[in-house]
mmJSON file of the N, C-alpha and C atoms, coordinates in Angstrom:
{"data_MODEL":{"atom_site":{
"group_PDB":["ATOM","ATOM","ATOM","ATOM","ATOM","ATOM","ATOM","ATOM","ATOM","ATOM","ATOM","ATOM","ATOM","ATOM","ATOM","ATOM","ATOM","ATOM","ATOM","ATOM","ATOM","ATOM","ATOM","ATOM","ATOM","ATOM","ATOM","ATOM","ATOM","ATOM","ATOM","ATOM","ATOM","ATOM","ATOM","ATOM","ATOM","ATOM","ATOM","ATOM","ATOM","ATOM","ATOM","ATOM","ATOM","ATOM","ATOM","ATOM","ATOM","ATOM","ATOM","ATOM","ATOM","ATOM","ATOM","ATOM","ATOM","ATOM","ATOM","ATOM","ATOM","ATOM","ATOM","ATOM","ATOM","ATOM","ATOM","ATOM","ATOM","ATOM","ATOM","ATOM","ATOM","ATOM","ATOM","ATOM","ATOM","ATOM","ATOM","ATOM","ATOM","ATOM","ATOM","ATOM","ATOM","ATOM","ATOM","ATOM","ATOM","ATOM","ATOM","ATOM","ATOM","ATOM","ATOM","ATOM","ATOM","ATOM","ATOM","ATOM","ATOM","ATOM","ATOM","ATOM","ATOM","ATOM","ATOM","ATOM","ATOM","ATOM","ATOM","ATOM","ATOM","ATOM","ATOM","ATOM","ATOM","ATOM","ATOM","ATOM","ATOM","ATOM","ATOM","ATOM","ATOM","ATOM","ATOM","ATOM","ATOM","ATOM","ATOM","ATOM","ATOM","ATOM","ATOM","ATOM","ATOM","ATOM","ATOM","ATOM","ATOM","ATOM","ATOM","ATOM","ATOM","ATOM","ATOM","ATOM","ATOM","ATOM","ATOM","ATOM","ATOM","ATOM","ATOM","ATOM","ATOM","ATOM","ATOM","ATOM","ATOM","ATOM","ATOM","ATOM","ATOM","ATOM","ATOM","ATOM","ATOM","ATOM","ATOM","ATOM","ATOM","ATOM","ATOM","ATOM","ATOM","ATOM","ATOM","ATOM","ATOM","ATOM","ATOM","ATOM","ATOM","ATOM","ATOM","ATOM","ATOM","ATOM","ATOM","ATOM","ATOM","ATOM","ATOM"],
"id":[1,2,3,4,5,6,7,8,9,10,11,12,13,14,15,16,17,18,19,20,21,22,23,24,25,26,27,28,29,30,31,32,33,34,35,36,37,38,39,40,41,42,43,44,45,46,47,48,49,50,51,52,53,54,55,56,57,58,59,60,61,62,63,64,65,66,67,68,69,70,71,72,73,74,75,76,77,78,79,80,81,82,83,84,85,86,87,88,89,90,91,92,93,94,95,96,97,98,99,100,101,102,103,104,105,106,107,108,109,110,111,112,113,114,115,116,117,118,119,120,121,122,123,124,125,126,127,128,129,130,131,132,133,134,135,136,137,138,139,140,141,142,143,144,145,146,147,148,149,150,151,152,153,154,155,156,157,158,159,160,161,162,163,164,165,166,167,168,169,170,171,172,173,174,175,176,177,178,179,180,181,182,183,184,185,186,187,188,189,190,191,192,193,194,195],
"type_symbol":["N","C","C","N","C","C","N","C","C","N","C","C","N","C","C","N","C","C","N","C","C","N","C","C","N","C","C","N","C","C","N","C","C","N","C","C","N","C","C","N","C","C","N","C","C","N","C","C","N","C","C","N","C","C","N","C","C","N","C","C","N","C","C","N","C","C","N","C","C","N","C","C","N","C","C","N","C","C","N","C","C","N","C","C","N","C","C","N","C","C","N","C","C","N","C","C","N","C","C","N","C","C","N","C","C","N","C","C","N","C","C","N","C","C","N","C","C","N","C","C","N","C","C","N","C","C","N","C","C","N","C","C","N","C","C","N","C","C","N","C","C","N","C","C","N","C","C","N","C","C","N","C","C","N","C","C","N","C","C","N","C","C","N","C","C","N","C","C","N","C","C","N","C","C","N","C","C","N","C","C","N","C","C","N","C","C","N","C","C","N","C","C","N","C","C"],
"label_atom_id":["N","CA","C","N","CA","C","N","CA","C","N","CA","C","N","CA","C","N","CA","C","N","CA","C","N","CA","C","N","CA","C","N","CA","C","N","CA","C","N","CA","C","N","CA","C","N","CA","C","N","CA","C","N","CA","C","N","CA","C","N","CA","C","N","CA","C","N","CA","C","N","CA","C","N","CA","C","N","CA","C","N","CA","C","N","CA","C","N","CA","C","N","CA","C","N","CA","C","N","CA","C","N","CA","C","N","CA","C","N","CA","C","N","CA","C","N","CA","C","N","CA","C","N","CA","C","N","CA","C","N","CA","C","N","CA","C","N","CA","C","N","CA","C","N","CA","C","N","CA","C","N","CA","C","N","CA","C","N","CA","C","N","CA","C","N","CA","C","N","CA","C","N","CA","C","N","CA","C","N","CA","C","N","CA","C","N","CA","C","N","CA","C","N","CA","C","N","CA","C","N","CA","C","N","CA","C","N","CA","C","N","CA","C","N","CA","C","N","CA","C","N","CA","C","N","CA","C"],
"label_alt_id":[null,null,null,null,null,null,null,null,null,null,null,null,null,null,null,null,null,null,null,null,null,null,null,null,null,null,null,null,null,null,null,null,null,null,null,null,null,null,null,null,null,null,null,null,null,null,null,null,null,null,null,null,null,null,null,null,null,null,null,null,null,null,null,null,null,null,null,null,null,null,null,null,null,null,null,null,null,null,null,null,null,null,null,null,null,null,null,null,null,null,null,null,null,null,null,null,null,null,null,null,null,null,null,null,null,null,null,null,null,null,null,null,null,null,null,null,null,null,null,null,null,null,null,null,null,null,null,null,null,null,null,null,null,null,null,null,null,null,null,null,null,null,null,null,null,null,null,null,null,null,null,null,null,null,null,null,null,null,null,null,null,null,null,null,null,null,null,null,null,null,null,null,null,null,null,null,null,null,null,null,null,null,null,null,null,null,null,null,null,null,null,null,null,null,null],
"label_comp_id":["MET","MET","MET","ILE","ILE","ILE","MET","MET","MET","PRO","PRO","PRO","TYR","TYR","TYR","SER","SER","SER","PHE","PHE","PHE","THR","THR","THR","TYR","TYR","TYR","PHE","PHE","PHE","LYS","LYS","LYS","PRO","PRO","PRO","GLU","GLU","GLU","VAL","VAL","VAL","LYS","LYS","LYS","GLU","GLU","GLU","TRP","TRP","TRP","PHE","PHE","PHE","ILE","ILE","ILE","SER","SER","SER","ASN","ASN","ASN","VAL","VAL","VAL","PRO","PRO","PRO","ILE","ILE","ILE","SER","SER","SER","TYR","TYR","TYR","ARG","ARG","ARG","VAL","VAL","VAL","LEU","LEU","LEU","ASP","ASP","ASP","VAL","VAL","VAL","GLY","GLY","GLY","PRO","PRO","PRO","GLY","GLY","GLY","ILE","ILE","ILE","GLY","GLY","GLY","THR","THR","THR","TYR","TYR","TYR","SER","SER","SER","ASP","ASP","ASP","ILE","ILE","ILE","LEU","LEU","LEU","ARG","ARG","ARG","SER","SER","SER","SER","SER","SER","GLY","GLY","GLY","TYR","TYR","TYR","LYS","LYS","LYS","LEU","LEU","LEU","ASP","ASP","ASP","ALA","ALA","ALA","ILE","ILE","ILE","GLU","GLU","GLU","ILE","ILE","ILE","PHE","PHE","PHE","GLU","GLU","GLU","PRO","PRO","PRO","TYR","TYR","TYR","ILE","ILE","ILE","GLU","GLU","GLU","LYS","LYS","LYS","TYR","TYR","TYR","ASN","ASN","ASN","LEU","LEU","LEU","LYS","LYS","LYS"],
"label_asym_id":["A","A","A","A","A","A","A","A","A","A","A","A","A","A","A","A","A","A","A","A","A","A","A","A","A","A","A","A","A","A","A","A","A","A","A","A","A","A","A","A","A","A","A","A","A","A","A","A","A","A","A","A","A","A","A","A","A","A","A","A","A","A","A","A","A","A","A","A","A","A","A","A","A","A","A","A","A","A","A","A","A","A","A","A","A","A","A","A","A","A","A","A","A","A","A","A","A","A","A","A","A","A","A","A","A","A","A","A","A","A","A","A","A","A","A","A","A","A","A","A","A","A","A","A","A","A","A","A","A","A","A","A","A","A","A","A","A","A","A","A","A","A","A","A","A","A","A","A","A","A","A","A","A","A","A","A","A","A","A","A","A","A","A","A","A","A","A","A","A","A","A","A","A","A","A","A","A","A","A","A","A","A","A","A","A","A","A","A","A","A","A","A","A","A","A"],
"label_entity_id":["1","1","1","1","1","1","1","1","1","1","1","1","1","1","1","1","1","1","1","1","1","1","1","1","1","1","1","1","1","1","1","1","1","1","1","1","1","1","1","1","1","1","1","1","1","1","1","1","1","1","1","1","1","1","1","1","1","1","1","1","1","1","1","1","1","1","1","1","1","1","1","1","1","1","1","1","1","1","1","1","1","1","1","1","1","1","1","1","1","1","1","1","1","1","1","1","1","1","1","1","1","1","1","1","1","1","1","1","1","1","1","1","1","1","1","1","1","1","1","1","1","1","1","1","1","1","1","1","1","1","1","1","1","1","1","1","1","1","1","1","1","1","1","1","1","1","1","1","1","1","1","1","1","1","1","1","1","1","1","1","1","1","1","1","1","1","1","1","1","1","1","1","1","1","1","1","1","1","1","1","1","1","1","1","1","1","1","1","1","1","1","1","1","1","1"],
"label_seq_id":[1,1,1,2,2,2,3,3,3,4,4,4,5,5,5,6,6,6,7,7,7,8,8,8,9,9,9,10,10,10,11,11,11,12,12,12,13,13,13,14,14,14,15,15,15,16,16,16,17,17,17,18,18,18,19,19,19,20,20,20,21,21,21,22,22,22,23,23,23,24,24,24,25,25,25,26,26,26,27,27,27,28,28,28,29,29,29,30,30,30,31,31,31,32,32,32,33,33,33,34,34,34,35,35,35,36,36,36,37,37,37,38,38,38,39,39,39,40,40,40,41,41,41,42,42,42,43,43,43,44,44,44,45,45,45,46,46,46,47,47,47,48,48,48,49,49,49,50,50,50,51,51,51,52,52,52,53,53,53,54,54,54,55,55,55,56,56,56,57,57,57,58,58,58,59,59,59,60,60,60,61,61,61,62,62,62,63,63,63,64,64,64,65,65,65],
"pdbx_PDB_ins_code":[null,null,null,null,null,null,null,null,null,null,null,null,null,null,null,null,null,null,null,null,null,null,null,null,null,null,null,null,null,null,null,null,null,null,null,null,null,null,null,null,null,null,null,null,null,null,null,null,null,null,null,null,null,null,null,null,null,null,null,null,null,null,null,null,null,null,null,null,null,null,null,null,null,null,null,null,null,null,null,null,null,null,null,null,null,null,null,null,null,null,null,null,null,null,null,null,null,null,null,null,null,null,null,null,null,null,null,null,null,null,null,null,null,null,null,null,null,null,null,null,null,null,null,null,null,null,null,null,null,null,null,null,null,null,null,null,null,null,null,null,null,null,null,null,null,null,null,null,null,null,null,null,null,null,null,null,null,null,null,null,null,null,null,null,null,null,null,null,null,null,null,null,null,null,null,null,null,null,null,null,null,null,null,null,null,null,null,null,null,null,null,null,null,null,null],
"Cartn_x":[108.606,108.747,110.225,110.559,111.943,112.132,113.225,113.537,113.845,113.283,113.495,114.913,115.375,116.663,116.388,117.102,116.883,117.872,117.521,118.404,119.678,120.726,121.997,122.048,121.035,121.018,121.084,121.899,121.989,122.53,123.005,123.57,124.761,125.711,126.835,126.369,125.353,124.847,124.182,123.454,122.816,123.897,124.912,126.0,126.677,126.997,127.651,126.759,125.447,124.522,124.556,124.502,124.559,125.868,126.966,128.262,128.323,127.743,127.779,126.768,125.668,124.558,124.156,124.599,124.172,125.403,125.495,126.652,126.752,127.97,128.228,127.741,127.577,127.121,125.617,124.882,123.441,123.175,122.098,121.635,120.622,120.621,119.742,118.751,117.482,116.459,116.134,116.347,116.034,114.674,113.657,112.295,112.056,111.676,111.467,112.782,113.733,115.078,115.215,114.198,114.362,115.591,116.563,117.782,118.852,118.579,119.514,120.538,120.208,121.154,121.663,120.756,121.179,121.862,121.408,122.079,123.528,123.759,125.13,125.985,125.408,126.146,126.548,125.612,125.889,126.748,126.551,127.392,128.856,129.102,130.491,131.16,130.356,130.889,130.913,130.534,130.621,129.329,128.222,126.938,126.404,125.689,124.995,123.541,122.999,121.643,120.784,119.499,118.469,117.561,116.869,115.966,114.675,113.607,112.329,111.663,111.34,110.641,109.237,108.215,106.849,106.139,106.769,106.139,106.337,105.299,105.391,105.973,105.626,106.239,107.766,108.357,109.818,110.352,109.663,110.093,110.165,109.134,109.078,110.036,109.95,110.741,112.242,112.668,114.099,114.566,113.708,114.046,114.661,113.989,114.465,114.069,114.957,114.697,114.892],
"Cartn_y":[115.493,114.454,114.166,112.912,112.483,112.003,112.426,111.98,110.49,109.698,108.254,107.853,106.85,106.256,104.824,104.343,102.977,102.066,100.793,99.813,99.686,99.229,99.068,97.779,96.922,95.652,95.872,95.095,94.997,96.236,97.226,98.409,98.03,97.235,96.845,96.051,95.213,94.422,95.306,96.327,97.258,97.994,98.47,99.18,98.279,97.058,96.125,95.781,95.653,95.377,96.512,97.753,98.901,98.904,98.721,98.738,97.657,96.498,95.39,95.517,96.256,96.23,97.568,98.666,99.976,100.781,101.13,101.92,103.243,103.633,104.861,106.096,105.984,107.12,107.37,106.431,106.608,107.531,108.298,109.077,108.21,108.299,107.492,108.406,107.986,108.736,108.005,108.674,108.134,108.688,107.831,108.254,107.98,109.03,108.901,108.735,109.651,109.461,109.599,110.169,110.388,111.238,110.717,111.481,111.284,110.459,110.29,109.191,108.178,107.084,106.453,106.067,105.408,106.387,107.617,108.628,108.783,108.835,108.96,107.755,106.566,105.344,105.356,105.709,105.643,106.812,107.988,109.133,108.858,108.202,107.907,106.959,106.29,105.403,106.079,107.359,108.109,108.278,107.74,107.898,109.308,109.773,111.066,110.764,111.442,111.155,112.396,112.168,113.142,112.445,113.223,112.634,113.434,112.733,113.402,112.866,113.794,113.454,114.024,113.201,113.679,113.868,113.438,113.578,115.014,115.81,117.254,117.659,116.991,117.394,117.341,116.364,116.292,117.429,117.718,118.786,120.106,120.398,121.661,121.671,120.641,120.632,120.612,119.868,119.717,120.555,121.454,122.4,121.671,120.592,119.824,120.535,120.492,121.126,120.144],
"Cartn_z":[138.829,137.836,137.656,137.526,137.359,135.924,135.312,133.96,134.022,133.109,133.172,132.8,133.445,133.114,132.71,131.731,131.304,132.02,132.069,132.665,131.844,132.456,131.753,130.943,131.101,130.377,128.872,128.221,126.763,126.047,126.742,126.075,125.19,125.683,124.813,123.592,123.773,122.652,121.597,122.04,121.105,120.309,121.002,120.333,119.309,119.675,118.757,117.576,117.804,116.707,115.693,116.183,115.277,114.487,115.151,114.482,113.402,113.67,112.718,111.587,111.795,110.845,110.229,110.804,110.31,109.901,108.611,108.17,108.939,109.259,110.015,109.261,107.948,107.14,107.279,107.853,108.041,109.224,109.124,110.28,111.021,112.325,113.169,113.86,113.905,114.621,115.913,117.03,118.358,118.755,118.756,119.092,120.572,121.309,122.747,123.482,123.288,123.824,125.34,126.006,127.447,127.686,128.422,128.692,127.626,126.624,125.519,125.69,126.443,126.698,125.412,124.536,123.298,122.355,122.336,121.519,121.962,123.255,123.774,123.375,123.505,123.166,121.694,120.825,119.388,118.913,119.477,119.099,119.404,120.518,120.888,119.896,119.077,118.033,116.674,116.617,115.379,114.603,115.115,114.42,114.597,113.6,113.663,113.98,114.982,115.433,115.515,115.315,115.628,116.632,117.427,118.409,118.466,118.798,118.97,120.234,121.108,122.354,122.238,122.404,122.262,123.596,124.69,125.996,126.471,126.308,126.525,127.887,128.982,130.252,130.242,129.549,129.463,128.613,127.528,126.628,127.384,128.141,128.871,130.065,130.903,132.141,131.872,130.875,130.606,129.422,128.969,127.892,126.686,126.261,125.116,123.834,122.859,121.574,120.462],
"occupancy":[1.0,1.0,1.0,1.0,1.0,1.0,1.0,1.0,1.0,1.0,1.0,1.0,1.0,1.0,1.0,1.0,1.0,1.0,1.0,1.0,1.0,1.0,1.0,1.0,1.0,1.0,1.0,1.0,1.0,1.0,1.0,1.0,1.0,1.0,1.0,1.0,1.0,1.0,1.0,1.0,1.0,1.0,1.0,1.0,1.0,1.0,1.0,1.0,1.0,1.0,1.0,1.0,1.0,1.0,1.0,1.0,1.0,1.0,1.0,1.0,1.0,1.0,1.0,1.0,1.0,1.0,1.0,1.0,1.0,1.0,1.0,1.0,1.0,1.0,1.0,1.0,1.0,1.0,1.0,1.0,1.0,1.0,1.0,1.0,1.0,1.0,1.0,1.0,1.0,1.0,1.0,1.0,1.0,1.0,1.0,1.0,1.0,1.0,1.0,1.0,1.0,1.0,1.0,1.0,1.0,1.0,1.0,1.0,1.0,1.0,1.0,1.0,1.0,1.0,1.0,1.0,1.0,1.0,1.0,1.0,1.0,1.0,1.0,1.0,1.0,1.0,1.0,1.0,1.0,1.0,1.0,1.0,1.0,1.0,1.0,1.0,1.0,1.0,1.0,1.0,1.0,1.0,1.0,1.0,1.0,1.0,1.0,1.0,1.0,1.0,1.0,1.0,1.0,1.0,1.0,1.0,1.0,1.0,1.0,1.0,1.0,1.0,1.0,1.0,1.0,1.0,1.0,1.0,1.0,1.0,1.0,1.0,1.0,1.0,1.0,1.0,1.0,1.0,1.0,1.0,1.0,1.0,1.0,1.0,1.0,1.0,1.0,1.0,1.0,1.0,1.0,1.0,1.0,1.0,1.0],
"B_iso_or_equiv":[0.0,0.0,0.0,0.0,0.0,0.0,0.0,0.0,0.0,0.0,0.0,0.0,0.0,0.0,0.0,0.0,0.0,0.0,0.0,0.0,0.0,0.0,0.0,0.0,0.0,0.0,0.0,0.0,0.0,0.0,0.0,0.0,0.0,0.0,0.0,0.0,0.0,0.0,0.0,0.0,0.0,0.0,0.0,0.0,0.0,0.0,0.0,0.0,0.0,0.0,0.0,0.0,0.0,0.0,0.0,0.0,0.0,0.0,0.0,0.0,0.0,0.0,0.0,0.0,0.0,0.0,0.0,0.0,0.0,0.0,0.0,0.0,0.0,0.0,0.0,0.0,0.0,0.0,0.0,0.0,0.0,0.0,0.0,0.0,0.0,0.0,0.0,0.0,0.0,0.0,0.0,0.0,0.0,0.0,0.0,0.0,0.0,0.0,0.0,0.0,0.0,0.0,0.0,0.0,0.0,0.0,0.0,0.0,0.0,0.0,0.0,0.0,0.0,0.0,0.0,0.0,0.0,0.0,0.0,0.0,0.0,0.0,0.0,0.0,0.0,0.0,0.0,0.0,0.0,0.0,0.0,0.0,0.0,0.0,0.0,0.0,0.0,0.0,0.0,0.0,0.0,0.0,0.0,0.0,0.0,0.0,0.0,0.0,0.0,0.0,0.0,0.0,0.0,0.0,0.0,0.0,0.0,0.0,0.0,0.0,0.0,0.0,0.0,0.0,0.0,0.0,0.0,0.0,0.0,0.0,0.0,0.0,0.0,0.0,0.0,0.0,0.0,0.0,0.0,0.0,0.0,0.0,0.0,0.0,0.0,0.0,0.0,0.0,0.0,0.0,0.0,0.0,0.0,0.0,0.0],
"pdbx_formal_charge":[null,null,null,null,null,null,null,null,null,null,null,null,null,null,null,null,null,null,null,null,null,null,null,null,null,null,null,null,null,null,null,null,null,null,null,null,null,null,null,null,null,null,null,null,null,null,null,null,null,null,null,null,null,null,null,null,null,null,null,null,null,null,null,null,null,null,null,null,null,null,null,null,null,null,null,null,null,null,null,null,null,null,null,null,null,null,null,null,null,null,null,null,null,null,null,null,null,null,null,null,null,null,null,null,null,null,null,null,null,null,null,null,null,null,null,null,null,null,null,null,null,null,null,null,null,null,null,null,null,null,null,null,null,null,null,null,null,null,null,null,null,null,null,null,null,null,null,null,null,null,null,null,null,null,null,null,null,null,null,null,null,null,null,null,null,null,null,null,null,null,null,null,null,null,null,null,null,null,null,null,null,null,null,null,null,null,null,null,null,null,null,null,null,null,null],
"auth_seq_id":[1,1,1,2,2,2,3,3,3,4,4,4,5,5,5,6,6,6,7,7,7,8,8,8,9,9,9,10,10,10,11,11,11,12,12,12,13,13,13,14,14,14,15,15,15,16,16,16,17,17,17,18,18,18,19,19,19,20,20,20,21,21,21,22,22,22,23,23,23,24,24,24,25,25,25,26,26,26,27,27,27,28,28,28,29,29,29,30,30,30,31,31,31,32,32,32,33,33,33,34,34,34,35,35,35,36,36,36,37,37,37,38,38,38,39,39,39,40,40,40,41,41,41,42,42,42,43,43,43,44,44,44,45,45,45,46,46,46,47,47,47,48,48,48,49,49,49,50,50,50,51,51,51,52,52,52,53,53,53,54,54,54,55,55,55,56,56,56,57,57,57,58,58,58,59,59,59,60,60,60,61,61,61,62,62,62,63,63,63,64,64,64,65,65,65],
"auth_comp_id":["MET","MET","MET","ILE","ILE","ILE","MET","MET","MET","PRO","PRO","PRO","TYR","TYR","TYR","SER","SER","SER","PHE","PHE","PHE","THR","THR","THR","TYR","TYR","TYR","PHE","PHE","PHE","LYS","LYS","LYS","PRO","PRO","PRO","GLU","GLU","GLU","VAL","VAL","VAL","LYS","LYS","LYS","GLU","GLU","GLU","TRP","TRP","TRP","PHE","PHE","PHE","ILE","ILE","ILE","SER","SER","SER","ASN","ASN","ASN","VAL","VAL","VAL","PRO","PRO","PRO","ILE","ILE","ILE","SER","SER","SER","TYR","TYR","TYR","ARG","ARG","ARG","VAL","VAL","VAL","LEU","LEU","LEU","ASP","ASP","ASP","VAL","VAL","VAL","GLY","GLY","GLY","PRO","PRO","PRO","GLY","GLY","GLY","ILE","ILE","ILE","GLY","GLY","GLY","THR","THR","THR","TYR","TYR","TYR","SER","SER","SER","ASP","ASP","ASP","ILE","ILE","ILE","LEU","LEU","LEU","ARG","ARG","ARG","SER","SER","SER","SER","SER","SER","GLY","GLY","GLY","TYR","TYR","TYR","LYS","LYS","LYS","LEU","LEU","LEU","ASP","ASP","ASP","ALA","ALA","ALA","ILE","ILE","ILE","GLU","GLU","GLU","ILE","ILE","ILE","PHE","PHE","PHE","GLU","GLU","GLU","PRO","PRO","PRO","TYR","TYR","TYR","ILE","ILE","ILE","GLU","GLU","GLU","LYS","LYS","LYS","TYR","TYR","TYR","ASN","ASN","ASN","LEU","LEU","LEU","LYS","LYS","LYS"],
"auth_asym_id":["A","A","A","A","A","A","A","A","A","A","A","A","A","A","A","A","A","A","A","A","A","A","A","A","A","A","A","A","A","A","A","A","A","A","A","A","A","A","A","A","A","A","A","A","A","A","A","A","A","A","A","A","A","A","A","A","A","A","A","A","A","A","A","A","A","A","A","A","A","A","A","A","A","A","A","A","A","A","A","A","A","A","A","A","A","A","A","A","A","A","A","A","A","A","A","A","A","A","A","A","A","A","A","A","A","A","A","A","A","A","A","A","A","A","A","A","A","A","A","A","A","A","A","A","A","A","A","A","A","A","A","A","A","A","A","A","A","A","A","A","A","A","A","A","A","A","A","A","A","A","A","A","A","A","A","A","A","A","A","A","A","A","A","A","A","A","A","A","A","A","A","A","A","A","A","A","A","A","A","A","A","A","A","A","A","A","A","A","A","A","A","A","A","A","A"],
"auth_atom_id":["N","CA","C","N","CA","C","N","CA","C","N","CA","C","N","CA","C","N","CA","C","N","CA","C","N","CA","C","N","CA","C","N","CA","C","N","CA","C","N","CA","C","N","CA","C","N","CA","C","N","CA","C","N","CA","C","N","CA","C","N","CA","C","N","CA","C","N","CA","C","N","CA","C","N","CA","C","N","CA","C","N","CA","C","N","CA","C","N","CA","C","N","CA","C","N","CA","C","N","CA","C","N","CA","C","N","CA","C","N","CA","C","N","CA","C","N","CA","C","N","CA","C","N","CA","C","N","CA","C","N","CA","C","N","CA","C","N","CA","C","N","CA","C","N","CA","C","N","CA","C","N","CA","C","N","CA","C","N","CA","C","N","CA","C","N","CA","C","N","CA","C","N","CA","C","N","CA","C","N","CA","C","N","CA","C","N","CA","C","N","CA","C","N","CA","C","N","CA","C","N","CA","C","N","CA","C","N","CA","C","N","CA","C","N","CA","C","N","CA","C","N","CA","C","N","CA","C"],
"pdbx_PDB_model_num":[1,1,1,1,1,1,1,1,1,1,1,1,1,1,1,1,1,1,1,1,1,1,1,1,1,1,1,1,1,1,1,1,1,1,1,1,1,1,1,1,1,1,1,1,1,1,1,1,1,1,1,1,1,1,1,1,1,1,1,1,1,1,1,1,1,1,1,1,1,1,1,1,1,1,1,1,1,1,1,1,1,1,1,1,1,1,1,1,1,1,1,1,1,1,1,1,1,1,1,1,1,1,1,1,1,1,1,1,1,1,1,1,1,1,1,1,1,1,1,1,1,1,1,1,1,1,1,1,1,1,1,1,1,1,1,1,1,1,1,1,1,1,1,1,1,1,1,1,1,1,1,1,1,1,1,1,1,1,1,1,1,1,1,1,1,1,1,1,1,1,1,1,1,1,1,1,1,1,1,1,1,1,1,1,1,1,1,1,1,1,1,1,1,1,1]
}}}
């Protein structure tokens, strides 16, 4: 099984939307993070994130906690 990667489309737009609309003091929940692409993008801008992956094969294979 291969960990999914998302397309690079719209990543800068998502980051800019968050910066413009979500206060940095808010915590963000990334549901179904896969490899954590969006978490990485937002953390680099100072956001605090939690993530939850429900697809059990990913949890086990990639030792996600």
